[in-house]
C-alpha positions in Angstrom: 133.5 94.3 151.4 131.7 98.1 150.9 133.8 100.6 149.0 134.7 103.1 151.5 133.9 106.4 150.5 136.1 109.4 150.8 134.6 112.6 152.8 136.6 115.2 150.9 136.4 114.0 147.3 134.3 117.0 146.0 131.2 115.9 144.0 130.6 118.0 140.7 127.0 119.3 140.5 125.6 118.6 137.4 125.4 120.8 134.8 122.1 123.2 134.5 121.0 121.5 131.2 120.8 118.0 132.9 118.5 118.9 135.4 115.6 120.2 132.8 112.9 118.2 132.4 112.9 116.0 129.2 110.3 115.7 126.9 109.0 111.9 126.8 108.1 111.3 122.8 106.0 108.6 122.1 106.7 106.4 118.6 103.9 108.1 116.8 105.2 111.8 118.0 108.7 110.7 117.0 107.7 109.7 113.1 106.0 113.4 112.9 108.8 115.8 114.3 110.8 113.3 111.6 108.4 113.7 109.2 108.5 117.2 109.6 112.2 117.4 109.8 112.5 115.6 107.0 110.2 118.3 104.7 112.1 120.9 106.0 114.9 118.9 104.6 113.4 118.6 101.5 113.4 122.2 101.4 116.5 123.3 102.7 118.5 121.1 99.7 116.1 122.4 96.9 114.4 119.2 96.3 110.9 121.0 97.2 111.1 124.6 95.7 110.6 127.2 98.0 108.0 128.9 96.0 106.2 125.5 95.8 106.4 125.0 100.0 105.1 128.6 100.1 102.2 127.9 98.3 101.6 124.5 99.6 101.8 125.8 103.1 99.4 128.9 102.0 97.1 126.2 101.0 97.4 124.3 104.7 97.3 127.3 106.3 93.3 127.7 107.0 92.9 124.0 107.3 95.3 124.4 110.4 93.2 126.7 111.9 90.2 125.1 111.6 91.5 121.7 113.1 93.1 123.7 116.1 90.1 124.9 116.7 87.6 122.1 116.4 89.9 120.3 118.7 90.4 123.0 121.7 86.5 123.2 121.6 86.0 119.3 121.4 88.6 119.0 124.2 87.0 121.8 126.0 83.7 120.0 125.5 85.2 117.0 127.2 86.2 118.8 130.4 82.8 119.9 130.9 81.0 116.6 130.3 79.5 117.2 127.2 80.1 113.8 126.0 79.8 111.7 128.8 76.6 113.4 129.8 75.8 112.4 126.3 76.7 109.2 125.9 75.2 107.8 129.4 71.8 109.2 128.2 72.2 107.2 125.5 72.6 104.2 127.2 70.1 105.0 129.6 68.2 105.6 126.5 68.8 102.1 125.6 67.0 100.3 128.6 69.2 97.3 128.3 68.7 96.4 124.5 71.7 95.5 122.4 70.1 96.5 119.4 68.7 100.1 120.7 72.0 100.9 122.3 73.4 99.6 118.1 71.4 101.9 116.5 72.1 105.2 118.6 75.9 104.5 119.3 76.5 104.4 115.5 74.4 107.7 115.6 76.0 109.4 117.8 79.4 108.4 116.6 78.6 109.1 113.2 77.1 112.8 113.9 80.0 113.9 116.4 82.4 112.8 112.9 80.2 114.6 110.2 79.5 117.7 111.9 83.4 118.0 114.4 85.4 116.0 112.0 86.9 112.2 112.3 89.6 113.4 115.1 87.6 114.7 117.3 85.4 111.3 117.2 88.8 109.2 117.7 90.7 111.8 120.3 87.3 112.3 122.4 84.3 109.8 121.8 86.6 106.7 121.9 88.2 107.1 125.4 84.3 108.1 126.0 82.8 105.1 124.9 85.3 102.5 126.4 84.8 104.1 130.2 81.2 104.0 129.4 81.8 99.8 129.5 82.7 99.3 132.6 79.5 100.6 134.6 77.4 98.8 132.1 78.9 95.7 131.5 79.3 96.3 128.2 82.3 94.4 125.6 84.4 97.0 125.4 85.5 95.7 121.6 82.5 96.5 120.3 82.0 100.2 121.6 85.4 100.4 120.4 85.4 99.2 116.3 82.2 101.3 116.4 83.9 104.8 116.7 87.2 103.9 115.2 85.3 102.5 111.7 83.0 105.5 111.7 85.4 107.5 112.2 86.8 106.8 108.6 83.5 105.7 107.1 81.0 108.8 108.3 83.6 111.4 107.5 82.1 112.0 104.1 79.3 114.0 103.9 80.2 117.7 105.0 83.9 119.7 104.5 84.5 120.1 108.0 84.2 116.2 108.2 87.7 115.2 107.3 90.8 117.4 106.3 90.6 115.8 102.7 87.0 117.0 102.5 88.2 120.5 102.8 91.0 120.4 100.1 88.4 118.8 97.7 85.7 121.2 98.4 88.4 124.0 97.4 89.7 122.1 94.5 86.4 121.9 93.2 85.0 125.1 94.3 81.9 123.8 96.2 80.2 125.6 99.6 79.1 123.3 102.3 75.7 122.7 100.8 77.0 121.5 97.7 79.2 119.3 99.2 77.2 117.5 101.1 74.7 117.3 98.2 77.1 115.3 96.3 77.7 113.2 99.1 74.6 112.7 100.3 74.4 109.2 99.1 78.1 107.6 99.2 77.4 108.8 102.8 74.6 107.1 103.4 76.2 103.9 101.4 78.8 104.0 103.5 77.3 104.2 107.0 74.6 101.4 105.9 77.6 98.8 105.3 79.5 100.0 108.2 76.4 99.5 110.0 76.1 95.8 108.8 79.7 94.8 109.4 79.5 96.0 112.8 76.6 94.2 113.9 77.5 91.1 111.9 81.2 91.0 113.3 81.1 92.8 116.5 77.8 93.3 117.6 75.7 89.8 117.2 74.8 87.9 120.1 77.9 85.1 119.5 79.8 88.2 120.1 79.4 89.0 123.2 78.4 87.2 126.8 75.1 88.7 128.0 71.6 89.7 126.2 71.4 93.0 127.8 73.2 95.3 129.4 73.2 97.7 132.4 71.7 101.1 131.8 74.1 103.7 134.0 73.2 106.3 136.1 72.7 109.8 134.8 75.8 112.2 135.1 74.7 114.8 137.1 76.5 118.2 137.3 76.8 120.1 140.5 77.2 123.4 140.8 76.5 126.3 139.1 79.8 126.4 137.5 79.9 123.0 136.5 76.4 123.6 134.9 77.1 127.3 132.9 80.4 125.2 131.5 78.3 122.3 130.4 75.8 125.0 128.8 78.5 127.4 127.6 80.2 124.5 126.0 77.4 122.8 124.5 75.7 126.1 123.1 79.2 126.6 121.3 79.2 123.2 119.6 75.2 124.0 118.6 76.5 127.4 116.8 79.6 125.7 115.4 76.9 123.4 113.8 74.7 125.8 112.9 76.8 127.9 110.9 78.1 125.1 108.6 75.6 126.0 105.5 75.7 129.3 106.5 79.4 130.5 106.4 80.7 128.9 103.7 84.3 129.1 102.8 84.9 130.6 106.0 84.3 127.8 108.3 87.7 128.5 109.8 86.7 131.3 111.2 83.1 130.1 112.3 85.7 127.4 114.7 87.4 129.8 115.9 84.5 131.9 117.2 83.2 128.7 118.5 86.7 127.9 120.3 86.8 131.3 121.5 83.2 131.3 123.8 84.2 127.6 124.9 87.8 129.4 126.1 85.7 132.5 127.2 83.8 130.2 129.6 87.0 128.1 131.0 89.0 131.3 131.7 86.0 132.9 133.8 85.1 130.1 135.5 87.8 127.4 135.2 91.0 128.8 134.2 93.2 126.3 135.6 91.6 123.9 132.9 93.3 126.4 130.1 96.8 125.1 129.1 98.6 124.6 126.2 98.3 121.1 125.9 94.5 121.6 124.1 96.2 123.1 121.1 97.2 120.1 118.8 100.6 120.6 118.6 101.3 116.4 117.2 98.5 116.8 114.3 99.9 120.2 113.4 103.3 119.2 113.2 101.8 115.6 111.3 100.0 117.9 108.6 102.5 120.6 107.6 105.1 117.9 107.0 103.1 115.8 104.7 102.7 118.8 102.7 106.6 119.1 102.3 107.2 115.9 102.1 104.0 114.5 99.9 104.6 117.3 97.1 108.3 116.1 97.2 107.8 112.3 96.5 105.6 113.7 93.8 108.2 115.5 91.9 110.6 112.8 91.9 108.4 109.8 90.8 105.2 109.6 92.8 103.4 111.8 90.3 103.8 108.9 87.5 103.3 105.9 89.6 100.0 107.7 90.6 98.9 108.7 87.2 99.4 104.8 86.1 96.7 103.9 88.6 94.2 106.6 88.4 94.1 107.7 84.8 92.5 110.6 83.6 88.7 108.8 82.5 86.1 111.1 84.5 83.6 108.2 84.0 82.6 104.5 85.6 86.1 103.6 85.4 88.0 106.1 86.1 86.3 106.4 89.1 86.5 103.2 90.8 90.3 103.7 90.0 90.5 106.4 91.5 88.8 104.9 94.7 90.9 101.9 94.5 94.0 103.8 94.3 93.1 106.1 97.1 92.1 103.5 99.2 95.4 101.5 98.7 97.8 104.2 98.8 96.2 105.0 102.5 96.4 101.7 103.7 100.2 101.5 102.3 100.9 104.9 104.0 98.8 107.5 105.2 94.8 108.7 103.4 96.3 111.9 103.6 98.9 111.9 101.6 97.5 109.6 99.7 94.9 112.1 98.7 97.1 115.0 97.8 99.0 112.5 96.0 96.1 111.5 94.0 94.9 114.9 93.6 97.7 116.3 91.7 97.2 113.7 88.5 93.2 114.5 88.3 92.5 117.2 85.7 90.4 120.0 87.4 87.7 119.4 85.2 87.3 116.1 86.3 85.1 116.5 89.6 83.5 113.3 89.8 86.7 111.4 89.8 88.0 113.4 91.8 84.9 112.7 94.9 85.1 109.0 93.8 89.7 109.6 95.1 87.9 111.4 98.1 85.2 108.0 99.1 88.5 105.6 98.8 90.4 108.0 101.1 88.3 108.5 103.3 86.0 104.8 103.9 88.8 102.9 102.7 91.8 103.6 105.7 90.5 101.0 108.1 92.6 97.5 107.2 96.2 99.1 108.7 96.4 100.9 111.9 98.4 104.0 110.3 95.6 104.1 107.4 94.3 107.3 108.7 95.1 109.6 111.9 91.6 108.7 113.6 93.0 104.8 113.0 95.9 105.3 115.0 94.8 107.7 117.8 91.4 105.2 118.5 94.1 102.2 118.6 96.3 103.9 120.9 93.5 104.7 123.4 92.2 100.9 123.3 96.0 100.5 124.2 95.8 102.5 127.1 92.7 101.5 127.9 93.5 97.7 128.0 91.4 96.8 125.9 93.0 94.1 123.3 91.9 94.7 119.4 92.8 91.2 117.6 94.8 92.3 115.0 94.4 89.6 112.2 90.9 90.3 112.9 90.7 93.6 112.6 92.8 93.3 109.7 90.6 91.0 108.1 87.3 93.0 108.6 88.5 96.0 107.7 89.7 94.9 104.6 85.9 93.6 103.8 84.7 96.5 105.0 87.1 99.3 102.7 86.2 97.1 99.8 82.7 96.9 100.1 81.9 100.3 101.7 84.1 102.0 99.5 82.9 100.0 96.5 78.7 101.2 97.2 79.4 104.4 98.0 81.5 104.7 94.8 78.5 103.4 93.1 76.2 105.8 94.6 78.2 108.5 93.8 78.0 107.8 89.9 74.0 107.1 90.5 73.2 110.9 91.5 76.1 112.4 89.3 
């Protein structure tokens, strides 16, 4: 029998807070927020002195400005379909030849990482390349691993390529051109090894089903507004790239100006696309949390561990020790805290050892899924696009790449030092 409902029973309306929308946080978002809360707790309890916390945040402030501006610029560039147009053109130029497509994809992913930051490659280029797989009938896994690996291994050349580079360039007082002069050989070695391993394990004939792929139709922007947005955002990116060797340590300002150009263009022509979610609050929270948690851990034992692993030798042995420690800790925890923990124990005058640490924390985080933000984001896009990444294969091939590419890059650094 069904239960009788009393028509005179008073129904209590839900409280006002129950009607508020509840944000849905992913596991990664919860980790980021949790890291920030732990860092604030360390400051509140005195485990990290407030003066030191303030100094760390003053140092990271320009990095956050740069990161937010570049991501906004890249998001609006994606909204204007600049990346889609380039990706389709690359597939068309390849004319169905996998070797040509491989070289073009490596060039595209490397250039995006070098010039616009590794997080741009992970956040924007990965979904674009995965979306390209369908119409061209290209297996998606090689495209995914190409962007995921090169987001890390191609991030050595310029200070803008990686947040760790900005920290290192500030520490050793190098301009963009001086930094590139020190890192061009390690970057070339790293990309070369990455290309070799990509072809060997993901792109060669027995790793795919067909000899040729189907070149897609070009993307055509229809309407004056769409074309104007395409050219305006592409022009803003080009302006930022051209400013890199000129502006020196004011790269954050250059990123703000380029992002402002894109924002103004959208405000005039497509204002509905401007939303608060364009700002990468999750990444900013994560970085702030790291710069509170890692210094605290360094004060309470991590410094001693890193000092024992890295030492103070600025020669060959010290360089390889620093790189190995950076790569190892990156895959245990994450590359950004690995770099900051290692940097704190390397003497200021040991410039070669510091750059070797940087190589380890940039090239090495390709083994575990959490080793870098770029790796985490890339794998998350693979999951949402239903692209299966065999984890055992990912870890084993990533380990081999991390060892060989890191060793090759450090060797190149020592040869030109």
